Structure formats: structure tokens, C-alpha cells
MARBA-3410 file (N, C-alpha, C, O; in Angstrom, 1 decimal):
45
-31.1,-179.1,128.5,-30.1,-178.1,129.2,-28.6,-178.7,128.8,-28.4,-179.9,128.6 ~ -27.6,-177.9,128.7,-26.2,-178.3,128.6,-25.6,-177.9,129.8,-25.7,-176.7,130.3 ~ -24.8,-178.9,130.5,-24.1,-178.5,131.7,-22.7,-178.4,131.3,-22.2,-179.2,130.5 ~ -21.8,-177.4,131.9,-20.5,-177.1,131.7,-19.8,-176.5,133.0,-20.4,-175.8,133.8 ~ -18.5,-176.8,133.1,-17.9,-176.3,134.1,-17.5,-174.7,133.9,-17.0,-174.4,132.8
-17.7,-173.9,134.8,-17.5,-172.5,134.7,-15.9,-172.4,134.5,-15.1,-173.2,135.0 ~ -15.6,-171.5,133.8,-14.1,-171.1,133.8,-13.7,-170.3,134.8,-14.6,-170.0,135.6 ~ -12.5,-169.9,134.9,-12.0,-169.3,136.2,-12.8,-167.9,136.5,-13.2,-167.5,137.6 ~ -12.8,-167.1,135.1,-13.3,-165.7,135.5,-14.8,-165.9,135.7,-15.2,-165.3,136.7 ~ -15.7,-166.9,135.0,-17.0,-167.1,135.5,-17.2,-167.5,136.9,-18.1,-167.1,137.6
-16.2,-168.6,137.5,-16.3,-168.9,138.8,-16.2,-167.8,139.8,-17.0,-167.6,140.7 ~ -15.0,-167.0,139.5,-14.8,-165.9,140.3,-16.0,-164.9,140.4,-16.1,-164.1,141.4 ~ -16.8,-164.8,139.5,-18.0,-163.9,139.3,-19.0,-164.6,140.2,-19.5,-164.0,141.1 ~ -19.3,-165.8,140.0,-20.4,-166.5,140.4,-20.4,-167.0,141.9,-21.4,-167.2,142.7 ~ -19.0,-167.2,142.3,-18.7,-167.8,144.0,-19.4,-166.8,144.8,-20.1,-167.2,145.7
-19.3,-165.5,144.8,-19.9,-164.6,145.8,-21.5,-164.8,145.8,-22.1,-164.9,146.8 ~ -22.0,-164.8,144.7,-23.5,-165.0,144.5,-23.8,-166.4,145.2,-24.8,-166.4,145.9 ~ -23.1,-167.4,145.0,-23.4,-168.8,145.6,-23.4,-168.7,147.1,-24.3,-169.3,147.7 ~ -22.3,-167.9,147.8,-22.3,-167.7,149.1,-23.3,-166.8,149.6,-23.6,-167.0,150.8 ~ -24.0,-165.9,148.8,-25.2,-165.3,149.4,-26.4,-166.3,149.4,-27.3,-166.1,150.3
-26.5,-167.2,148.7,-27.6,-168.2,148.5,-27.2,-169.3,149.8,-28.1,-169.6,150.6 ~ -26.0,-169.9,149.7,-25.9,-170.7,150.7,-24.5,-170.5,151.4,-23.5,-170.8,150.8 ~ -24.4,-169.9,152.6,-23.0,-169.5,153.1,-22.2,-170.7,153.4,-21.0,-170.6,153.4 ~ -22.8,-171.9,153.7,-22.1,-173.0,154.1,-21.0,-173.5,152.9,-20.0,-174.3,153.2 ~ -21.2,-173.0,151.6,-20.3,-173.4,150.7,-18.8,-172.9,150.9,-17.9,-173.4,150.4
-18.7,-171.8,151.8,-17.5,-171.1,152.1,-16.6,-172.2,153.1,-15.4,-172.5,153.1 ~ -17.6,-172.7,153.9,-17.0,-173.9,154.8,-16.6,-175.1,154.2,-15.6,-175.6,154.6 ~ -17.3,-175.6,153.0,-17.1,-176.7,152.2,-15.8,-176.4,151.6,-14.9,-177.3,151.6 ~ -15.6,-175.2,151.0,-14.5,-174.8,150.3,-13.2,-174.9,151.3,-12.2,-175.4,150.8 ~ -13.2,-174.5,152.4,-12.0,-174.5,153.4,-11.7,-176.2,153.7,-10.5,-176.6,153.7
-12.9,-177.0,153.9,-12.6,-178.4,154.1,-12.1,-179.1,153.0,-11.5,-180.1,153.1 ~ -12.3,-178.5,151.8,-11.9,-179.2,150.5,-10.2,-178.8,150.4,-9.6,-179.4,149.5 ~ -9.7,-178.2,151.1,-8.1,-177.8,151.2,-7.7,-177.2,149.8,-8.2,-176.2,149.4 ~ -6.9,-177.7,149.1,-6.5,-177.1,147.7,-7.2,-177.5,146.5,-6.8,-177.2,145.4 ~ -8.3,-178.4,146.8,-9.0,-178.8,145.9,-10.2,-177.8,145.2,-11.0,-177.3,146.0
-10.3,-177.5,144.1,-11.2,-176.3,143.7,-12.7,-176.8,143.5,-12.9,-177.7,142.6 ~ -13.5,-176.4,144.1,-14.8,-176.8,143.9,-15.4,-176.3,142.7,-15.6,-175.1,142.6 ~ -15.8,-177.1,141.7,-16.3,-176.7,140.5,-17.8,-176.1,140.6,-18.7,-176.4,141.3 ~ -17.9,-175.1,139.6,-19.3,-174.4,139.7,-19.6,-174.7,138.2,-18.9,-174.4,137.2 ~ -20.8,-175.4,138.3,-21.4,-176.0,136.9,-22.6,-175.0,136.4,-23.5,-174.7,137.2
-22.6,-174.6,135.3,-23.4,-173.8,134.7,-24.4,-174.6,133.6,-24.0,-175.3,132.7 ~ -25.5,-174.3,133.8,-26.6,-175.1,132.9,-27.2,-174.2,131.8,-27.6,-173.1,132.3 ~ -27.2,-174.3,130.8,-27.7,-173.5,129.7,-28.6,-174.4,128.7,-28.3,-175.6,128.3 ~ -29.6,-173.7,128.4,-30.5,-174.3,127.4,-29.7,-174.5,126.2,-28.7,-173.8,125.9 ~ -30.2,-175.6,125.4,-29.8,-176.0,124.2,-30.7,-175.8,123.0,-30.3,-176.1,121.9
END
């Protein structure tokens, strides 16, 4: 697998799906303040 950080468009598309799986991510985002929580995509190589 190759791991990479999602770009802004990918992150915007994936974030709602992540919240469906684990709603506490939204609380984590709020606690992080201005810091952007990275979304990591794993792809087979």
C-alpha cells in the first residue's frame, strides 16, 4: 500500500463519509481549532 494525504477536493468529498462512520471526528475537528485534520488515502501499489 502507498499512503498519501488527500488533497483539498478529496478531503472535502471524503469528510462527510468519515462523519457517517465516526461522528466524533466532528468534535475532534472542533477541538483542533485552526489545524486541518489530514485524511490519509491508502492505495495499492
